[in-house]
C-alpha positions as CSV (number, residue, x, y, z in Angstrom):
1,M,91.9,97.9,-69.7
2,V,90.8,96.4,-72.6
3,I,86.6,95.8,-73.7
4,R,86.0,92.3,-73.5
5,N,83.6,89.2,-72.6
6,I,83.5,88.6,-68.7
7,V,81.6,87.3,-66.5
8,K,78.6,89.5,-64.7
9,I,76.7,87.8,-61.7
10,D,73.4,89.4,-60.5
11,E,73.5,89.2,-56.6
12,E,69.6,89.3,-56.2
13,K,69.1,86.0,-58.0
14,C,72.2,84.4,-56.3
15,N,71.2,82.0,-53.7
16,G,74.9,81.4,-52.5
17,C,74.7,77.5,-53.9
18,G,78.1,77.6,-54.7
19,Q,77.7,75.5,-57.8
20,C,79.4,78.0,-59.8
21,V,82.4,78.3,-57.7
22,G,83.6,74.4,-58.7
23,A,82.7,75.2,-62.2
24,C,85.4,77.6,-62.4
25,A,88.7,76.4,-63.1
26,E,90.5,79.5,-62.8
27,G,89.1,80.0,-58.9
28,A,87.8,83.5,-60.1
29,I,84.5,83.1,-58.4
30,E,83.9,82.9,-54.6
31,I,81.2,83.0,-52.0
32,I,81.4,85.8,-50.0
33,D,79.0,87.0,-47.6
34,G,76.5,84.1,-49.2
35,K,76.6,85.6,-52.7
36,A,79.0,84.6,-55.6
37,K,81.0,87.5,-56.3
38,L,83.8,87.8,-59.2
39,V,87.2,88.3,-57.0
40,S,89.1,89.8,-59.8
41,D,88.7,90.7,-63.3
42,V,92.1,89.3,-64.4
43,Y,91.1,85.7,-63.3
44,C,88.2,85.3,-65.3
45,D,88.6,84.2,-69.3
46,G,84.9,85.2,-70.4
47,L,84.3,82.2,-71.7
48,G,81.2,81.7,-69.4
49,A,82.1,78.0,-68.6
50,C,80.0,78.5,-65.0
51,L,76.6,79.8,-66.9
52,G,75.3,76.3,-67.3
53,H,75.6,76.0,-63.3
54,C,73.8,78.4,-61.9
55,P,70.1,76.9,-61.2
56,Q,69.1,80.6,-60.7
57,G,70.2,82.1,-64.2
58,A,72.3,84.7,-62.1
59,I,75.4,84.3,-64.1
60,T,75.9,86.0,-67.5
61,V,78.5,87.2,-70.1
62,E,78.9,91.2,-70.9
63,K,81.4,93.0,-72.8
64,R,82.6,96.1,-70.7
65,E,86.1,97.8,-70.2
66,A,87.7,95.3,-68.0
67,A,91.6,94.2,-67.1
68,S,92.9,91.6,-69.5
69,F,92.7,87.6,-68.7
70,D,95.8,86.8,-67.0
71,E,96.4,83.0,-67.6
72,Q,99.5,82.6,-65.2
73,A,98.1,84.8,-62.6
74,A,94.8,82.4,-62.8
75,M,96.8,79.2,-62.6
76,D,98.9,80.5,-59.5
77,H,95.4,82.3,-57.9
78,A,93.7,78.7,-58.5
79,A,96.7,76.5,-57.3
80,K,96.5,78.2,-54.2
81,K,92.9,78.3,-53.5
82,D,93.2,74.6,-53.8
83,E,96.1,74.3,-51.8
84,A,94.0,76.2,-49.0
85,D,91.1,73.8,-50.0
86,K,93.0,70.9,-48.8
87,G,92.6,72.3,-45.3
88,C,88.5,71.7,-45.7
89,G,88.9,68.1,-46.3
90,G,89.5,68.6,-50.5
91,G,91.9,67.0,-52.8
92,A,94.1,68.5,-55.5
93,G,92.8,69.6,-59.0
94,G,91.3,73.0,-60.2
95,G,87.4,73.4,-59.7
96,F,87.4,71.6,-56.4
97,T,84.5,72.9,-54.2
98,C,84.9,73.0,-50.2
99,P,82.8,69.8,-48.8
100,G,81.0,72.4,-46.8
101,M,79.5,73.4,-50.3
102,Q,78.6,70.3,-52.1
103,M,75.0,69.1,-51.7
104,K,74.5,65.4,-50.7
105,E,71.5,63.5,-50.2
106,F,71.8,60.4,-48.1
107,E,70.5,57.2,-48.5
108,R,68.4,55.2,-46.3
109,K,67.4,51.6,-45.7
110,G,64.6,50.7,-43.9
111,G,64.4,53.9,-42.5
112,V,67.7,54.5,-41.2
113,H,71.2,56.4,-43.3
114,E,73.5,54.2,-44.0
115,D,76.8,53.9,-42.5
116,T,75.6,56.5,-39.5
117,E,75.5,54.2,-36.8
118,V,77.7,55.0,-34.1
119,G,77.7,53.2,-30.7
120,G,74.0,51.9,-31.1
121,V,72.6,55.9,-32.1
122,E,71.5,56.2,-35.6
123,S,72.0,59.6,-37.2
124,Q,68.9,61.2,-38.7
125,L,70.5,63.7,-41.1
126,G,69.0,63.6,-44.3
127,H,71.5,66.1,-46.4
128,W,74.0,68.3,-46.4
129,P,75.1,71.3,-45.9
130,V,72.6,72.1,-43.7
131,Q,73.5,75.9,-42.8
132,L,71.2,78.1,-44.0
133,T,73.9,80.5,-45.3
134,L,74.9,77.8,-47.4
135,L,71.8,75.6,-48.6
136,S,70.7,76.0,-51.9
137,P,66.6,77.1,-52.2
138,G,66.5,74.5,-55.2
139,A,67.8,71.3,-53.4
140,P,65.6,68.8,-54.2
141,Y,65.1,67.6,-50.3
142,F,63.2,71.0,-49.6
143,Q,60.2,69.8,-52.2
144,N,57.2,69.0,-50.0
145,A,59.4,68.4,-47.0
146,D,58.8,68.5,-43.5
147,L,61.2,71.8,-42.5
148,L,63.0,72.2,-39.4
149,L,64.4,75.5,-38.5
150,A,66.8,75.1,-35.7
151,A,69.4,77.4,-33.9
152,D,72.5,76.0,-34.0
153,C,72.8,75.4,-30.0
154,V,70.2,73.4,-29.9
155,P,71.4,70.1,-31.3
156,F,74.0,70.5,-28.4
157,A,71.6,71.0,-25.4
158,M,69.1,68.2,-26.4
159,A,70.0,64.5,-26.0
160,D,67.4,63.2,-28.0
161,F,67.6,66.1,-30.7
162,H,67.6,63.6,-34.0
163,Q,65.0,61.3,-32.9
164,R,62.5,64.1,-31.4
165,Y,62.7,66.4,-34.4
166,L,65.3,65.8,-36.8
167,R,64.1,62.2,-38.2
168,G,62.0,62.9,-41.3
169,R,63.1,66.4,-41.9
170,A,65.0,68.5,-44.1
171,V,67.0,71.2,-41.6
172,A,68.3,74.4,-42.2
173,V,70.7,75.7,-39.2
174,G,71.1,79.1,-38.0
175,C,72.3,81.7,-35.3
176,P,69.9,84.8,-35.4
177,K,72.4,86.5,-32.9
178,L,75.9,86.0,-34.4
179,D,74.7,85.8,-38.2
180,E,73.2,88.4,-40.6
181,T,69.2,87.8,-40.4
182,G,68.5,89.6,-43.9
183,P,69.6,87.1,-46.0
184,Y,68.3,84.2,-43.6
185,V,64.9,85.7,-44.2
186,D,65.3,86.1,-47.9
187,K,66.5,82.3,-48.4
188,L,63.8,81.0,-46.0
189,A,61.3,82.9,-48.1
190,E,62.1,81.4,-51.5
191,I,62.0,77.8,-49.6
192,I,58.9,78.6,-48.6
193,R,57.5,80.1,-51.8
194,N,58.5,77.7,-54.4
195,C,59.2,74.3,-52.4
196,K,55.6,73.4,-51.1
197,L,56.5,72.7,-47.4
198,R,54.1,70.4,-45.7
199,S,55.2,71.8,-42.5
200,L,57.6,74.0,-40.6
201,T,59.1,73.6,-37.6
202,V,61.4,76.4,-35.4
203,V,63.6,75.0,-32.5
204,H,65.5,77.5,-30.4
205,M,66.8,78.1,-26.9
206,Q,65.5,79.8,-24.0
207,V,67.6,82.7,-24.1
208,P,66.0,85.9,-25.7
209,C,68.3,86.2,-28.6
210,C,67.4,82.9,-30.0
211,S,64.0,83.8,-29.8
212,G,65.0,85.9,-33.0
213,L,64.7,82.7,-35.4
214,T,60.9,82.7,-34.4
215,Q,61.1,86.4,-35.9
216,I,62.9,85.4,-39.0
217,A,60.2,82.4,-39.8
218,Q,57.3,84.8,-39.1
219,Q,59.4,87.7,-41.8
220,A,60.0,84.9,-44.5
221,I,56.4,83.7,-44.5
222,A,55.2,86.9,-45.0
223,Q,58.0,87.6,-47.6
224,S,56.9,84.4,-49.2
225,G,53.3,85.2,-50.3
226,V,52.2,81.8,-48.4
227,A,50.2,81.2,-45.8
228,L,51.9,79.0,-43.5
229,D,51.3,78.3,-39.7
230,F,54.6,76.7,-38.0
231,E,54.9,75.0,-34.4
232,D,57.6,76.7,-32.1
233,V,59.4,74.8,-29.8
234,T,61.8,76.6,-26.9
235,I,64.3,74.3,-25.2
236,S,65.9,75.2,-22.0
237,L,69.8,75.1,-21.3
238,E,69.3,71.4,-19.8
239,G,67.8,70.7,-22.9
240,E,64.2,70.0,-21.8
241,V,61.6,71.2,-24.1
242,L,59.9,74.8,-22.1
243,R,56.9,74.8,-24.4
244,S,55.6,74.6,-27.8
245,E,53.1,76.3,-29.7
246,E,51.2,77.0,-33.2
247,I,51.8,80.0,-34.7
248,R,49.8,81.4,-37.5
249,V,51.6,84.1,-40.3
250,N,49.3,84.7,-43.0
251,G,52.0,85.6,-46.4
252,G,51.7,88.8,-47.1
253,G,53.6,88.8,-51.0
């Protein structure tokens, strides 16, 4: 063990956007449970190439006791990580980030996304990623947006989901039963607090556990400190709209 410079990540500030992952050629940073983490001291050279890629200012360099940087171990680790990433659709090269973490907005022509028409059905998806864990609260497509918070089963049940709810909206997708909801509340609260949303629509299935998405929205609004009403839509297992109601929530600060 030696005293040297090494990266420090403030998990309270980290929003899990993953931009630092691709900036670390040694593969020393990974997204684990929605947060960036230094996976091993020996992989970090302490130079801080990742600092400028963090939109939250969550990464700093500190001087502390740590294992010495092992360049060969870091190269081997990065090579193995890159090989594993290929299975996620990527190519060669250190610093590759899985496509699931890469932010992208889709260009429109005449209100229709380019290259997304299949069999006469036009996709209305405006950005990637969509899973709430992977989304960055600072993404430009959230600014002044109409936000759709959808349970991940809804698009499978609704035949007209794209045209009826997704069109013209930014979207965040999650499962209130299977996913850890605390980080969902925190991230959604940050989006509401900073992005000046025009509207929020929550769409979930009729099964009781899925209504947890409504509770996530209510908690996030209260935590954000912003007063925001939202439309809460319940979908049947057959894909029909059972009810739609406006829910009022005062931001608690």
